[in-house]
PDB file of N, CA, C and O in Angstrom:
ATOM      1  N   MET A   1       0.847  -1.170   0.000  1.00  0.00           N
ATOM      2  CA  MET A   1       0.000   0.000   0.000  1.00  0.00           C
ATOM      3  C   MET A   1       0.893   1.234   0.000  1.00  0.00           C
ATOM      4  O   MET A   1       1.926   1.263   0.668  1.00  0.00           O
ATOM      5  N   LYS A   2       0.500   2.220  -0.731  1.00  0.00           N
ATOM      6  CA  LYS A   2       1.285   3.454  -0.826  1.00  0.00           C
ATOM      7  C   LYS A   2       1.100   4.299   0.427  1.00  0.00           C
ATOM      8  O   LYS A   2       0.057   4.254   1.080  1.00  0.00           O
ATOM      9  N   VAL A   3       2.134   5.069   0.747  1.00  0.00           N
ATOM     10  CA  VAL A   3       2.113   5.914   1.938  1.00  0.00           C
ATOM     11  C   VAL A   3       0.966   6.913   1.876  1.00  0.00           C
ATOM     12  O   VAL A   3       0.355   7.212   2.902  1.00  0.00           O
ATOM     13  N   THR A   4       0.665   7.431   0.701  1.00  0.00           N
ATOM     14  CA  THR A   4      -0.446   8.384   0.588  1.00  0.00           C
ATOM     15  C   THR A   4      -1.775   7.728   0.973  1.00  0.00           C
ATOM     16  O   THR A   4      -2.623   8.366   1.598  1.00  0.00           O
ATOM     17  N   ASP A   5      -1.958   6.469   0.605  1.00  0.00           N
ATOM     18  CA  ASP A   5      -3.169   5.740   0.978  1.00  0.00           C
ATOM     19  C   ASP A   5      -3.217   5.498   2.484  1.00  0.00           C
ATOM     20  O   ASP A   5      -4.274   5.602   3.105  1.00  0.00           O
ATOM     21  N   ILE A   6      -2.074   5.177   3.057  1.00  0.00           N
ATOM     22  CA  ILE A   6      -1.995   4.935   4.499  1.00  0.00           C
ATOM     23  C   ILE A   6      -2.288   6.225   5.255  1.00  0.00           C
ATOM     24  O   ILE A   6      -2.981   6.207   6.273  1.00  0.00           O
ATOM     25  N   ARG A   7      -1.765   7.339   4.761  1.00  0.00           N
ATOM     26  CA  ARG A   7      -2.037   8.636   5.398  1.00  0.00           C
ATOM     27  C   ARG A   7      -3.527   8.959   5.368  1.00  0.00           C
ATOM     28  O   ARG A   7      -4.067   9.499   6.333  1.00  0.00           O
ATOM     29  N   THR A   8      -4.183   8.634   4.274  1.00  0.00           N
ATOM     30  CA  THR A   8      -5.623   8.870   4.167  1.00  0.00           C
ATOM     31  C   THR A   8      -6.380   8.053   5.205  1.00  0.00           C
ATOM     32  O   THR A   8      -7.292   8.562   5.857  1.00  0.00           O
ATOM     33  N   ILE A   9      -6.007   6.799   5.357  1.00  0.00           N
ATOM     34  CA  ILE A   9      -6.641   5.938   6.365  1.00  0.00           C
ATOM     35  C   ILE A   9      -6.433   6.538   7.754  1.00  0.00           C
ATOM     36  O   ILE A   9      -7.369   6.626   8.549  1.00  0.00           O
ATOM     37  N   ALA A  10      -5.202   6.947   8.035  1.00  0.00           N
ATOM     38  CA  ALA A  10      -4.873   7.514   9.344  1.00  0.00           C
ATOM     39  C   ALA A  10      -5.671   8.792   9.605  1.00  0.00           C
ATOM     40  O   ALA A  10      -6.213   8.975  10.695  1.00  0.00           O
ATOM     41  N   LYS A  11      -5.742   9.666   8.615  1.00  0.00           N
ATOM     42  CA  LYS A  11      -6.507  10.913   8.784  1.00  0.00           C
ATOM     43  C   LYS A  11      -7.978  10.620   9.005  1.00  0.00           C
ATOM     44  O   LYS A  11      -8.617  11.259   9.842  1.00  0.00           O
ATOM     45  N   ASP A  12      -8.529   9.658   8.265  1.00  0.00           N
ATOM     46  CA  ASP A  12      -9.932   9.280   8.421  1.00  0.00           C
ATOM     47  C   ASP A  12     -10.211   8.720   9.818  1.00  0.00           C
ATOM     48  O   ASP A  12     -11.333   8.808  10.316  1.00  0.00           O
ATOM     49  N   MET A  13      -9.187   8.149  10.439  1.00  0.00           N
ATOM     50  CA  MET A  13      -9.331   7.591  11.785  1.00  0.00           C
ATOM     51  C   MET A  13      -9.083   8.644  12.866  1.00  0.00           C
ATOM     52  O   MET A  13      -9.212   8.362  14.057  1.00  0.00           O
ATOM     53  N   GLY A  14      -8.725   9.858  12.440  1.00  0.00           N
ATOM     54  CA  GLY A  14      -8.503  10.934  13.397  1.00  0.00           C
ATOM     55  C   GLY A  14      -7.112  10.973  13.993  1.00  0.00           C
ATOM     56  O   GLY A  14      -6.902  11.599  15.031  1.00  0.00           O
ATOM     57  N   ILE A  15      -6.164  10.318  13.357  1.00  0.00           N
ATOM     58  CA  ILE A  15      -4.787  10.302  13.858  1.00  0.00           C
ATOM     59  C   ILE A  15      -4.115  11.619  13.483  1.00  0.00           C
ATOM     60  O   ILE A  15      -4.046  11.988  12.310  1.00  0.00           O
ATOM     61  N   LYS A  16      -3.629  12.312  14.492  1.00  0.00           N
ATOM     62  CA  LYS A  16      -3.012  13.628  14.284  1.00  0.00           C
ATOM     63  C   LYS A  16      -1.596  13.495  13.726  1.00  0.00           C
ATOM     64  O   LYS A  16      -0.910  12.503  13.975  1.00  0.00           O
ATOM     65  N   ASN A  17      -1.181  14.480  12.988  1.00  0.00           N
ATOM     66  CA  ASN A  17       0.162  14.564  12.404  1.00  0.00           C
ATOM     67  C   ASN A  17       0.446  13.449  11.407  1.00  0.00           C
ATOM     68  O   ASN A  17       1.610  13.126  11.174  1.00  0.00           O
ATOM     69  N   ALA A  18      -0.570  12.860  10.822  1.00  0.00           N
ATOM     70  CA  ALA A  18      -0.377  11.763   9.870  1.00  0.00           C
ATOM     71  C   ALA A  18       0.453  12.197   8.674  1.00  0.00           C
ATOM     72  O   ALA A  18       1.196  11.392   8.113  1.00  0.00           O
ATOM     73  N   SER A  19       0.338  13.446   8.280  1.00  0.00           N
ATOM     74  CA  SER A  19       1.072  13.928   7.104  1.00  0.00           C
ATOM     75  C   SER A  19       2.572  14.004   7.347  1.00  0.00           C
ATOM     76  O   SER A  19       3.348  14.077   6.394  1.00  0.00           O
ATOM     77  N   LYS A  20       2.987  13.988   8.601  1.00  0.00           N
ATOM     78  CA  LYS A  20       4.406  14.100   8.938  1.00  0.00           C
ATOM     79  C   LYS A  20       5.038  12.772   9.336  1.00  0.00           C
ATOM     80  O   LYS A  20       6.251  12.701   9.533  1.00  0.00           O
ATOM     81  N   MET A  21       4.231  11.719   9.458  1.00  0.00           N
ATOM     82  CA  MET A  21       4.732  10.434   9.952  1.00  0.00           C
ATOM     83  C   MET A  21       5.312   9.579   8.835  1.00  0.00           C
ATOM     84  O   MET A  21       4.913   9.676   7.674  1.00  0.00           O
ATOM     85  N   LYS A  22       6.261   8.745   9.219  1.00  0.00           N
ATOM     86  CA  LYS A  22       6.821   7.756   8.295  1.00  0.00           C
ATOM     87  C   LYS A  22       5.866   6.566   8.225  1.00  0.00           C
ATOM     88  O   LYS A  22       4.996   6.403   9.081  1.00  0.00           O
ATOM     89  N   LYS A  23       6.038   5.745   7.204  1.00  0.00           N
ATOM     90  CA  LYS A  23       5.136   4.629   6.944  1.00  0.00           C
ATOM     91  C   LYS A  23       4.949   3.727   8.165  1.00  0.00           C
ATOM     92  O   LYS A  23       3.815   3.464   8.564  1.00  0.00           O
ATOM     93  N   ASN A  24       6.021   3.261   8.753  1.00  0.00           N
ATOM     94  CA  ASN A  24       5.912   2.351   9.899  1.00  0.00           C
ATOM     95  C   ASN A  24       5.174   3.008  11.055  1.00  0.00           C
ATOM     96  O   ASN A  24       4.341   2.376  11.705  1.00  0.00           O
ATOM     97  N   ASP A  25       5.475   4.266  11.310  1.00  0.00           N
ATOM     98  CA  ASP A  25       4.815   4.984  12.403  1.00  0.00           C
ATOM     99  C   ASP A  25       3.325   5.159  12.126  1.00  0.00           C
ATOM    100  O   ASP A  25       2.504   5.045  13.035  1.00  0.00           O
ATOM    101  N   LEU A  26       2.982   5.434  10.883  1.00  0.00           N
ATOM    102  CA  LEU A  26       1.577   5.553  10.494  1.00  0.00           C
ATOM    103  C   LEU A  26       0.831   4.258  10.770  1.00  0.00           C
ATOM    104  O   LEU A  26      -0.230   4.252  11.393  1.00  0.00           O
ATOM    105  N   ILE A  27       1.410   3.162  10.293  1.00  0.00           N
ATOM    106  CA  ILE A  27       0.765   1.863  10.455  1.00  0.00           C
ATOM    107  C   ILE A  27       0.659   1.489  11.927  1.00  0.00           C
ATOM    108  O   ILE A  27      -0.368   0.963  12.358  1.00  0.00           O
ATOM    109  N   HIS A  28       1.693   1.749  12.695  1.00  0.00           N
ATOM    110  CA  HIS A  28       1.645   1.468  14.133  1.00  0.00           C
ATOM    111  C   HIS A  28       0.519   2.270  14.792  1.00  0.00           C
ATOM    112  O   HIS A  28      -0.210   1.739  15.629  1.00  0.00           O
ATOM    113  N   SER A  29       0.376   3.528  14.423  1.00  0.00           N
ATOM    114  CA  SER A  29      -0.686   4.362  14.991  1.00  0.00           C
ATOM    115  C   SER A  29      -2.062   3.829  14.620  1.00  0.00           C
ATOM    116  O   SER A  29      -2.971   3.814  15.450  1.00  0.00           O
ATOM    117  N   ILE A  30      -2.215   3.393  13.380  1.00  0.00           N
ATOM    118  CA  ILE A  30      -3.484   2.828  12.930  1.00  0.00           C
ATOM    119  C   ILE A  30      -3.781   1.543  13.702  1.00  0.00           C
ATOM    120  O   ILE A  30      -4.902   1.335  14.165  1.00  0.00           O
ATOM    121  N   GLN A  31      -2.777   0.689  13.835  1.00  0.00           N
ATOM    122  CA  GLN A  31      -2.969  -0.565  14.560  1.00  0.00           C
ATOM    123  C   GLN A  31      -3.426  -0.307  15.995  1.00  0.00           C
ATOM    124  O   GLN A  31      -4.343  -0.969  16.482  1.00  0.00           O
ATOM    125  N   LEU A  32      -2.800   0.639  16.666  1.00  0.00           N
ATOM    126  CA  LEU A  32      -3.172   0.948  18.045  1.00  0.00           C
ATOM    127  C   LEU A  32      -4.577   1.533  18.119  1.00  0.00           C
ATOM    128  O   LEU A  32      -5.339   1.213  19.031  1.00  0.00           O
ATOM    129  N   THR A  33      -4.919   2.387  17.164  1.00  0.00           N
ATOM    130  CA  THR A  33      -6.251   2.984  17.122  1.00  0.00           C
ATOM    131  C   THR A  33      -7.315   1.913  16.896  1.00  0.00           C
ATOM    132  O   THR A  33      -8.427   2.021  17.413  1.00  0.00           O
ATOM    133  N   GLU A  34      -6.979   0.893  16.135  1.00  0.00           N
ATOM    134  CA  GLU A  34      -7.901  -0.220  15.887  1.00  0.00           C
ATOM    135  C   GLU A  34      -8.010  -1.163  17.080  1.00  0.00           C
ATOM    136  O   GLU A  34      -8.866  -2.047  17.098  1.00  0.00           O
ATOM    137  N   GLY A  35      -7.140  -0.976  18.081  1.00  0.00           N
ATOM    138  CA  GLY A  35      -7.156  -1.852  19.248  1.00  0.00           C
ATOM    139  C   GLY A  35      -6.246  -3.061  19.092  1.00  0.00           C
ATOM    140  O   GLY A  35      -6.344  -4.011  19.868  1.00  0.00           O
ATOM    141  N   ASN A  36      -5.375  -3.037  18.115  1.00  0.00           N
ATOM    142  CA  ASN A  36      -4.440  -4.137  17.874  1.00  0.00           C
ATOM    143  C   ASN A  36      -3.056  -3.769  18.388  1.00  0.00           C
ATOM    144  O   ASN A  36      -2.804  -2.620  18.750  1.00  0.00           O
ATOM    145  N   SER A  37      -2.171  -4.740  18.418  1.00  0.00           N
ATOM    146  CA  SER A  37      -0.793  -4.427  18.799  1.00  0.00           C
ATOM    147  C   SER A  37      -0.103  -3.757  17.612  1.00  0.00           C
ATOM    148  O   SER A  37      -0.431  -4.013  16.453  1.00  0.00           O
ATOM    149  N   ASP A  38       0.841  -2.909  17.926  1.00  0.00           N
ATOM    150  CA  ASP A  38       1.576  -2.188  16.880  1.00  0.00           C
ATOM    151  C   ASP A  38       2.784  -3.024  16.457  1.00  0.00           C
ATOM    152  O   ASP A  38       3.927  -2.717  16.795  1.00  0.00           O
ATOM    153  N   CYS A  39       2.498  -4.081  15.713  1.00  0.00           N
ATOM    154  CA  CYS A  39       3.509  -5.091  15.408  1.00  0.00           C
ATOM    155  C   CYS A  39       4.039  -5.048  13.974  1.00  0.00           C
ATOM    156  O   CYS A  39       4.852  -5.890  13.594  1.00  0.00           O
ATOM    157  N   TYR A  40       3.592  -4.083  13.179  1.00  0.00           N
ATOM    158  CA  TYR A  40       4.027  -4.020  11.779  1.00  0.00           C
ATOM    159  C   TYR A  40       5.557  -3.957  11.685  1.00  0.00           C
ATOM    160  O   TYR A  40       6.190  -3.088  12.284  1.00  0.00           O
ATOM    161  N   GLY A  41       6.129  -4.878  10.936  1.00  0.00           N
ATOM    162  CA  GLY A  41       7.560  -4.861  10.643  1.00  0.00           C
ATOM    163  C   GLY A  41       8.483  -5.318  11.758  1.00  0.00           C
ATOM    164  O   GLY A  41       9.700  -5.185  11.632  1.00  0.00           O
ATOM    165  N   ILE A  42       7.942  -5.854  12.845  1.00  0.00           N
ATOM    166  CA  ILE A  42       8.820  -6.282  13.932  1.00  0.00           C
ATOM    167  C   ILE A  42       9.509  -7.600  13.588  1.00  0.00           C
ATOM    168  O   ILE A  42       9.122  -8.290  12.644  1.00  0.00           O
ATOM    169  N   SER A  43      10.504  -7.929  14.345  1.00  0.00           N
ATOM    170  CA  SER A  43      11.361  -9.069  14.007  1.00  0.00           C
ATOM    171  C   SER A  43      10.635 -10.413  13.937  1.00  0.00           C
ATOM    172  O   SER A  43      11.024 -11.266  13.139  1.00  0.00           O
ATOM    173  N   TRP A  44       9.607 -10.628  14.733  1.00  0.00           N
ATOM    174  CA  TRP A  44       8.918 -11.921  14.744  1.00  0.00           C
ATOM    175  C   TRP A  44       7.701 -11.946  13.811  1.00  0.00           C
ATOM    176  O   TRP A  44       6.844 -12.819  13.947  1.00  0.00           O
ATOM    177  N   ARG A  45       7.616 -11.013  12.878  1.00  0.00           N
ATOM    178  CA  ARG A  45       6.439 -10.888  12.002  1.00  0.00           C
ATOM    179  C   ARG A  45       6.148 -12.138  11.179  1.00  0.00           C
ATOM    180  O   ARG A  45       4.997 -12.366  10.809  1.00  0.00           O
ATOM    181  N   HIS A  46       7.155 -12.952  10.883  1.00  0.00           N
ATOM    182  CA  HIS A  46       6.926 -14.153  10.084  1.00  0.00           C
ATOM    183  C   HIS A  46       6.234 -15.263  10.880  1.00  0.00           C
ATOM    184  O   HIS A  46       5.769 -16.246  10.304  1.00  0.00           O
ATOM    185  N   GLN A  47       6.169 -15.104  12.198  1.00  0.00           N
ATOM    186  CA  GLN A  47       5.451 -16.048  13.041  1.00  0.00           C
ATOM    187  C   GLN A  47       4.089 -15.499  13.469  1.00  0.00           C
ATOM    188  O   GLN A  47       3.391 -16.118  14.272  1.00  0.00           O
ATOM    189  N   CYS A  48       3.725 -14.364  12.945  1.00  0.00           N
ATOM    190  CA  CYS A  48       2.477 -13.706  13.316  1.00  0.00           C
ATOM    191  C   CYS A  48       1.280 -14.553  12.900  1.00  0.00           C
ATOM    192  O   CYS A  48       1.242 -15.074  11.786  1.00  0.00           O
ATOM    193  N   GLY A  49       0.316 -14.688  13.782  1.00  0.00           N
ATOM    194  CA  GLY A  49      -0.857 -15.494  13.496  1.00  0.00           C
ATOM    195  C   GLY A  49      -2.081 -14.683  13.091  1.00  0.00           C
ATOM    196  O   GLY A  49      -3.165 -15.245  12.938  1.00  0.00           O
ATOM    197  N   GLN A  50      -1.929 -13.380  12.917  1.00  0.00           N
ATOM    198  CA  GLN A  50      -3.061 -12.533  12.559  1.00  0.00           C
ATOM    199  C   GLN A  50      -3.264 -12.554  11.045  1.00  0.00           C
ATOM    200  O   GLN A  50      -2.777 -11.688  10.319  1.00  0.00           O
ATOM    201  N   GLN A  51      -3.994 -13.566  10.596  1.00  0.00           N
ATOM    202  CA  GLN A  51      -4.203 -13.774   9.161  1.00  0.00           C
ATOM    203  C   GLN A  51      -5.045 -12.691   8.511  1.00  0.00           C
ATOM    204  O   GLN A  51      -4.886 -12.432   7.318  1.00  0.00           O
ATOM    205  N   ASP A  52      -5.936 -12.051   9.256  1.00  0.00           N
ATOM    206  CA  ASP A  52      -6.836 -11.062   8.678  1.00  0.00           C
ATOM    207  C   ASP A  52      -6.345  -9.615   8.817  1.00  0.00           C
ATOM    208  O   ASP A  52      -7.104  -8.678   8.566  1.00  0.00           O
ATOM    209  N   CYS A  53      -5.119  -9.434   9.204  1.00  0.00           N
ATOM    210  CA  CYS A  53      -4.542  -8.098   9.345  1.00  0.00           C
ATOM    211  C   CYS A  53      -4.428  -7.431   7.969  1.00  0.00           C
ATOM    212  O   CYS A  53      -3.944  -8.038   7.014  1.00  0.00           O
ATOM    213  N   ARG A  54      -4.875  -6.194   7.882  1.00  0.00           N
ATOM    214  CA  ARG A  54      -4.821  -5.486   6.596  1.00  0.00           C
ATOM    215  C   ARG A  54      -3.394  -5.189   6.148  1.00  0.00           C
ATOM    216  O   ARG A  54      -3.179  -4.883   4.975  1.00  0.00           O
ATOM    217  N   TRP A  55      -2.424  -5.268   7.037  1.00  0.00           N
ATOM    218  CA  TRP A  55      -1.032  -4.958   6.720  1.00  0.00           C
ATOM    219  C   TRP A  55      -0.180  -6.201   6.491  1.00  0.00           C
ATOM    220  O   TRP A  55       1.004  -6.082   6.174  1.00  0.00           O
ATOM    221  N   ARG A  56      -0.748  -7.371   6.642  1.00  0.00           N
ATOM    222  CA  ARG A  56       0.010  -8.625   6.627  1.00  0.00           C
ATOM    223  C   ARG A  56       0.891  -8.790   5.384  1.00  0.00           C
ATOM    224  O   ARG A  56       2.088  -9.051   5.508  1.00  0.00           O
ATOM    225  N   GLN A  57       0.328  -8.644   4.226  1.00  0.00           N
ATOM    226  CA  GLN A  57       1.090  -8.858   2.994  1.00  0.00           C
ATOM    227  C   GLN A  57       2.272  -7.900   2.898  1.00  0.00           C
ATOM    228  O   GLN A  57       3.387  -8.304   2.568  1.00  0.00           O
ATOM    229  N   ASP A  58       2.021  -6.642   3.187  1.00  0.00           N
ATOM    230  CA  ASP A  58       3.070  -5.636   3.128  1.00  0.00           C
ATOM    231  C   ASP A  58       4.113  -5.882   4.221  1.00  0.00           C
ATOM    232  O   ASP A  58       5.311  -5.728   3.984  1.00  0.00           O
ATOM    233  N   CYS A  59       3.664  -6.260   5.397  1.00  0.00           N
ATOM    234  CA  CYS A  59       4.548  -6.494   6.539  1.00  0.00           C
ATOM    235  C   CYS A  59       5.506  -7.650   6.233  1.00  0.00           C
ATOM    236  O   CYS A  59       6.709  -7.541   6.469  1.00  0.00           O
ATOM    237  N   LEU A  60       4.978  -8.739   5.714  1.00  0.00           N
ATOM    238  CA  LEU A  60       5.810  -9.902   5.438  1.00  0.00           C
ATOM    239  C   LEU A  60       6.779  -9.669   4.279  1.00  0.00           C
ATOM    240  O   LEU A  60       7.790 -10.360   4.161  1.00  0.00           O
ATOM    241  N   ALA A  61       6.468  -8.702   3.436  1.00  0.00           N
ATOM    242  CA  ALA A  61       7.348  -8.383   2.312  1.00  0.00           C
ATOM    243  C   ALA A  61       8.524  -7.498   2.723  1.00  0.00           C
ATOM    244  O   ALA A  61       9.497  -7.367   1.980  1.00  0.00           O
ATOM    245  N   GLU A  62       8.433  -6.891   3.909  1.00  0.00           N
ATOM    246  CA  GLU A  62       9.499  -6.004   4.392  1.00  0.00           C
ATOM    247  C   GLU A  62      10.785  -6.765   4.590  1.00  0.00           C
ATOM    248  O   GLU A  62      11.791  -6.182   4.993  1.00  0.00           O
TER     249      GLU A  62
END
């Protein structure tokens, strides 16, 4: 997903300063706002069991 699309999602969710955040920080903020752990791109991501995560494909490609 492109950073501009991620910023739009973040802004729609009411996340402040989304236009100034880097991709990982944006996604982490979105994950926390959704009530999930902010696990995008962490070292154990290949063992992640959250199959329905909207960031899964992008996260595993990192």
